[in-house]
C-alpha positions as CSV (number, residue, x, y, z in Angstrom):
1,M,98.5,95.0,88.9
2,F,95.8,93.5,90.4
3,C,92.3,95.5,90.6
4,R,89.1,94.7,92.6
5,E,85.3,94.7,91.2
6,E,83.5,95.8,94.1
7,C,79.5,95.1,94.4
8,H,77.1,98.3,95.4
9,N,77.5,97.1,99.1
10,G,81.7,97.6,98.4
11,A,82.4,93.8,99.0
12,V,85.0,92.6,96.7
13,E,83.5,90.2,94.2
14,Q,86.7,89.6,91.8
15,V,89.9,89.8,91.8
16,I,91.3,90.8,88.5
17,S,95.3,90.7,86.7
18,G,95.9,92.0,83.2
19,G,92.1,91.8,82.4
20,K,92.0,88.6,83.2
21,L,89.4,87.1,86.3
22,L,92.1,85.1,88.7
23,M,89.4,83.7,91.1
24,S,86.2,85.4,92.9
25,T,86.8,86.2,96.5
26,A,84.7,83.6,97.5
27,L,86.7,81.0,96.0
28,L,90.1,82.7,97.3
29,A,88.4,82.3,100.8
30,R,87.7,78.8,100.1
31,A,91.0,78.2,99.3
32,L,92.9,79.9,101.8
33,L,90.9,78.3,104.4
34,A,91.8,74.9,102.5
35,D,95.4,75.7,103.5
36,E,94.3,76.3,106.9
37,V,92.6,72.7,106.8
38,V,95.5,71.1,106.2
39,A,97.9,72.9,108.1
40,A,95.4,72.3,111.3
41,A,94.9,68.7,110.2
42,E,99.2,68.5,109.9
43,R,99.4,69.6,113.8
44,L,97.0,67.4,114.9
45,V,98.7,64.3,113.2
46,E,101.6,65.7,114.5
47,A,100.2,65.6,118.5
48,L,98.8,62.2,118.4
49,T,101.9,60.9,117.2
50,I,103.6,62.4,120.4
51,D,100.8,61.5,122.2
52,D,101.6,57.9,121.1
53,S,105.0,57.7,120.7
54,G,106.9,60.6,122.2
55,S,109.7,62.6,119.9
56,L,113.1,61.2,120.2
57,G,112.5,59.0,122.7
58,T,110.9,61.1,125.2
59,G,107.7,62.1,126.0
60,G,104.5,60.0,125.1
61,N,101.5,59.4,127.0
62,G,100.6,55.7,126.1
63,G,98.0,56.6,123.7
64,L,96.4,59.0,126.2
65,L,95.5,62.2,124.2
66,S,97.1,65.7,126.1
67,R,95.0,68.6,126.5
68,E,97.0,70.1,123.9
69,T,96.2,67.5,121.1
70,I,92.6,67.7,122.0
71,R,92.6,71.4,121.7
72,K,94.5,70.8,117.9
73,A,91.3,68.4,117.1
74,D,88.9,71.0,118.2
75,E,90.7,73.6,116.1
76,L,90.7,71.1,113.2
77,R,86.7,70.7,114.2
78,V,86.0,74.8,114.1
79,L,87.8,75.0,110.6
80,L,86.1,71.8,109.2
81,L,82.7,73.6,110.2
82,R,83.3,76.7,108.5
83,W,84.5,74.5,105.1
84,R,81.0,73.1,105.1
85,K,79.3,76.4,105.1
């Protein structure tokens, strides 16, 4: 069973299970953000590969970046900015 300790303004400060501190919510948020950053990086790498070489013999832009790839790079950029805060 999980319980949460709240500070005076109601914000959750800790996640506790069986009387043991699992992690602070700040660490939990950072871990979740790390998962988002990795997923965004994987999507960008896949998009870059498709732009360069295509997939299964089709597609490819001869190394030119598609709008979709640029959008995925922007998503990763936003997540990295959040990570640095």
